[in-house]
N, C-alpha and C positions, 0 to 999 in steps of 0.2 A: 388331767382331772384330779388325780389323787394328790398331786403336789399342791394344787389350789386348796383342796380340802384340809391338808395338813397345816397349811398356813392359817386356815380358819380356826383349826383346833388351837393353835398358838394364840390367836386373837381371843378366843373364848376363855382360855386359861388365864390370859392377862386380866380379863374381866373379873374372874373369880379370885385372882391373886393381885389385887390392885397395887399393893405396896411392896411386892416382892421384886427382888433382883434375880431374874430368871437365868442366871449364868449357867447352871448345870443343865436346866431344861433346854435352854437355847443351844448349848453345845451338843447335847445328844440328839436334838431334833435336826440339827445341821449335819452332824457326822454320820448318823445312822438312819437317815430318812429313807434310804432304799429298802431296808428290811421292814420298816414300818409300813411302807407302801405295799411291799410284797404280802404282808399279813392282810391288809385290807383287800387285796386282790386275790387272796387264797380261795380256791374253789369251795372250801368248807364255809368260809364267811360269805362268799357270794351266794352260795346255795341257801344259807339261812336267810339272807336278805331278800331273795326273790321266791323263797318257799320251795325251791326245787331239790334241796338236799334230801337224800334218802334217809328215812327216819332211823334206820339201823345205824347209820353213821352218827346221828345225833345221840342215840341211846348209848353208843360206845363212848362218846364224848362225856355225857353226864355221869356215867359210871366211873370213868377215869378221873373226872373232875372232883367227884366225891372223895376218892382216895387222895387226890392232891390236897384237898382242903384239910384233911387230917394232919398232914405234915406241915402245911401252911400255918395251921393253928399253933403247932409247936414252934415254928419260927417266930410268930407273933409273941409267944410267951418269952422266948429268949430276948426278943427286942425290948419287951417291957423290963426284963431284968438288966439289960445293958444300957437302957436309956440314961442319958446324962443329966436329966432334970425331971422334976415331978410332972410337969405338964406333958412331956413326951411319954413318960411312963404311963400316965393316965390314958393318953390316946391309944397306946398299944394295948393296954388292958381292956379298954372299952371295945376296941376292934376285935380283940380275942373273944370277949364275951358275946359280941354281936355275931361273930362267925360261928362259934360253938353252939350257942343257944337260940339263935334266930335264923341265920343264913342256912345252916346245915339242916334245920328242921324244914325250912322252906324248900330246900333242895329235895328233901325226901318227899314232900307233898307234891312238888312239881314232877318228880320222877314217877309218881303213881299215875299221873296223866298219860305216861307212856307205857304203863303196865309194868313198871319196875318196882318191886317190893323192897322194903327196908332190908330184908334178908339178902336179897341179891346185891344191894349196895354194900352191905357189910362184908360180903364174901367175895367182892371184886378182887381179882388178881391184878396188881399194878402192871401196866405194860412196861417194856424196857425204857421208853421215853419218859414215862411218869416217874419211874424210879430214878432215872438219871437227873431229871429236873429237880425233884424234891431233895435228892442227895446233895445237889449243888447248893440249894437254898440252905439246907441244914449245916453243911460244911461252912458256908459263908457266915451264917449266923454264929456258929461256935468259934471259928478260927479267924474270920476276917475282922476288919475294923467295923465300928458302928456305921460309918459312912458307906462301906461296901454292903452291909446288910440292907440299908435303905435303898441303895442303888439296885440291888438284886431283886427287891420287891417291886420296884417301880414299873418294870415292863408288864406285870400282871395288873396292878392297881390302876395305872394310868392307861395301859393298853386296852383294857376292857372298856373303859369309858370312851376312848377314841373309836373303838369298833361300834359301840352302841350309838354314839353320836353320828357316825358315818352312815350306818344302816338306817337309822331313823330319818336322816336327811334324804335318803334315797326313796323313802316310802315303804312302810311295812307290808309284808305279804299277807293280803287278805285271805289267801287260800291256805295259810298255815298259822292258825291262831296261837299255837304253842311257841312257834318261832317268834311271832310278834310279841308275845309275853316276855320272852328272853331279851329281845331288843329293848322293850320298855324298861326292864330292870336295869340294864347297863347304860341306858341313856337318861336315867332318872336324875333328879337334882341331888338325891342322896349320894349316888355314885359320883356325881360331879364334885361334890364336897369332899369325898374320899380322895379323888384324884388331885384336887386342889391342895388338900392338907399334906399329902405325902410329897407333892411337888415343892411345896413351901419348905418342908422339913429337909428335903434333899438339897435345896438351894442354900439353906442356912448352914447345914453341915459343910457343904462344898466351900462356902466362903471362909470357913474357919480352919480348914486343913491345908497342909503343905502340898507342893506340886506332886510329890510321889503318891500321896493318897488320892489326889484328884485323878491321876491316871488310873489308879486301882479302882476307883469308883466307876469310871467310864468302862473299864474292862468288865466289872461286875454287871453293869447295866447291859453291855453288849452280849455277855453270855446269857443273861436272863432273857433278853429279847430273842436271841437265837432259839432258846428253849421254847419260848412262846410259839414261834413259827413251827418248830418241830412238833409241838403239842397238837397244832391243827393238822399237820401231816399225819400224825398218829391216828387222830380221829377219822380223818378222811380215808385213810388206808386200812382202817380197822386193825391196826397193829396189835399183834399178840406174840407171845413166845412161840417159837417154832416147835418146841418140844417140851 
């Protein structure tokens, strides 16, 4: 079932990226299909899709996701500074502005629906997985190549769209309207455009670099998608520091 769906994702991405040569996207979809399938089958994702996920797990997720977004924004700022051309710089800057001044405000509003105040959000202690994931992104942004930076961001930006599309195709949970709202956000045309744009950028960079950097980009993507899987584990297991 999931392999058929992932093939459909590739088809839809082709529709959004008509003129692209999807060499990098094709490669990672082929080489790392299993972990992407594992994410779609993760009990957290399944629970959101059918409405059965305990609300405490989802609250833990949105708290940690807010912390993640702070460092994610820093990575976008570094991406803008390192961008090789003005169009790419503009895209990173626009995404940074959207994240800081729109998405995070929407996140705060959404959290109020779960009884989570802004003070709670701002005082959230990052879990071990959250710190590890954002540290990887920041290190890659500062020390890796621009191609590695793009590849490291791809599991989040493309992965959430894949999740949104998959859950939407399964039918949203009528018994959990806040989960349905989350699915709507990540299956939206706006998020499809984001996934399309970063896929386009990854492919263009991949075509211009040498074999060594191609390998490095794939490794950065693999580490990022592993962290995405661990992030869902973190939320599902209510991961916290032991002391």
